[in-house]
N, C-alpha and C positions, 0 to 999 in steps of 0.2 A: 536150370529153367521156371522149374516149378516154382520155387521159391520166389522166385523175382516174379513171375507171375501173381503171385499171392500177395504180394509186395504193391504192384501197380494196381491190382482190383481191389485192395482194401483201401488205398489211396482215393481210385476212386467212387467208392462209397462211401469214405468218409467227407468227401466232396460235395456229397447232393446236398445242398441248404435248405432242409425243408423248413425252416422259420421265415425265410424269404419267398420260397415257392408258395407255401401254404397261405401267407398274409396277403401276397398276390392275388391267388386263385381264390379264397373264400372273402374277402373283407377288402381286395381293391387297394390295397394300401404295401406300399415300399417300406417294408419295416427299416431297411436303410438309413431313411429319411425322414422317422417319426422316433421320439421317445430318444432314449438313449443313441440310435442309431446302430444298436447290435441285433447281431440276426438270431439269437438266442434265446432260450425259455425265458428268462424275467423280461428283456423287450416284447417278447411278443403277450406276455401276460400283463403288461403294460397298453399296449396300444389295440390287441385284438380280443383279450380275455382269458378268461383262465381255460374254457373247454378247449379252444385251439391250442394254448399255452403248452396243456397237457400231452396234447397228441405231438407237439413237439418235442417236450420234453421226453417219451418213449422212443420216437423215431431215431432222435441223436443218439440216445442211448443205446440202441440197435446197432446203430453205424460202426459203433464200438466192439459191442459184444459180439455180433455174427461174424465178422470176420476173422475174430482171435478164435472163436471156437471152432472155425473152419478150418483155420490152420492149426490148431490141436487137434481133431481128426486127422487130416491130412499127412501131418508132420508130425508125428507122435515121435515124443521122448528129444525133442529139438525145442527148446526153450528160448534159445537166444533167436529164431527165425520168428516162434510165437510172438514174443515180444516187439521185435521189428515190423510185423503184421500190425500188431496193434497202435504202436507207434504210427504207422504209415495211416491208418485209418483218424488218429487225432490229429497228424498234420492236415490232411484234408480237411477238416472242418476249419482249421486255423486259417487255411490258404485256399480256399477252395477253388477246383478247376473253373467252376461255373461263374465264379465272380469273381475274375481277374484276378485272382490269388489274394482275395482278402477273405474274411469269414470272422468269425467267433471268437469266444475265449478258451472254447475245447471242455469245459467242467462236464456237461452230462455224456459227451463221446468217452472223453477219459475215463467216466465211471461204468459205462458200460464195459471197456476193455478191463478193469478191475473187477467188475463182476463174473465176467468169463475168465481172468488168471484164479482169482483168491477171493472165492463169494463170502466168505465169512469177514476177512478185513475188509471188503467192501462194503460190506453191508454195515458193519462199524463206523465205517468211515460216513458213510452215507446218514446214520443217526445223527453225527458229531455235525454234520453241515445241517440236517434239517433244527437238530435243535437249537443251534447257532441262529437260523433264519427265523425260528418262529421265536427265540427269546429277544432277540435285534433289530427285526426286522429288513437286515442290510444282507444281503443276498452274499454279495464278494466277501462279507466278513465270511460267511458259511465257508463259500468255496477255499477262502486262506486257509481257513482251522481246517479243513477237510485235507489239503496237499499238505501239510504238516503232520496231520493224524497218521496217514497211511503209511508214508516211509516210516513212521514210527512204531507203529503196528508192526511193520514186515521188518525189521530192525530185531524186535523183542521175539517175535515167532521162528527167528533164525532161519530163513529160509535162502533160495540161493543166490550166489554171487551177482546174477543177471540181473534177477528179480529187483535186489535190493537196489542196483544201478537204476535200473527202469524207474524203480519207485522215485528215487531220489531226482531225477531227470523231472519226469513227470511232475511232482510237485514243483519243482523249480519253474518249468515250465508255465504251469498255471498261475503260479503268483507273478511273475514275469509279466504275462498278459493283463494281470489285474493291477499294475504300477497305477495306471490314471485311478483306479479306485480309490487305492490306496493314499493316493494325493488330497482325492478330495473327502475321506474319512478325515484324514489328519486335519482338513481345513471345516469340517463339518460340513462339508456339500453335497455329501454323498445321499443318493434318492433310496428311502425306503422301499421295501418289497410292497407293490400294490401299485394300482391304475394312477397314472398323471393327471390330473386335470390337463386335458386339453393335449396330451402325448400324441395321439396321432397326428397332431396338426404341427406340433413343435420338430422343427429341425433338429440334430445334433450340434452341440458345439463341436469345436476343433478337436479338444482334447477328448471328445467320448467316441469318434469314428477311429 
């Protein structure tokens, strides 16, 4: 029963839509109806500003990190359950219990899980993400690069088979959630990182939801 309770608790924690709730509370904005329509860090930055976006980034990161660390403490030596608990947090963010099973793309929450699992590999992945974002100003491109980097690092450093499988699946999941962004990148229509003019008043297109 204990592992199942950890899974359920992790999913509920992951489901907390900090981007949506904080934008509503602080700015009176429904972030789902502004900018790209996403509830994550990038869209919050555009429609509500950097301070709130950075808070959302930290909280979404914690949603993945904290349940995974708790599982590591209470379920020692059981890598599979720890990976499942981390996956439950990511699933909660992507398909939130509080948003009718809709959510974000899971990048920050996934990064939090990675930091709890393998801090050094996660830090390297974050540096790749940040470098890509700063040089191209495309957050989506940085997220895709990070999704490829982490499994590569895990494979090269010879981690356990469950962690290798998790890294590949987590990376594939992030890329799959970014398919609309990839299409816009190929068309040259992807928004660069930063505030969009009138973003707070601009409804998302069908492709952006």
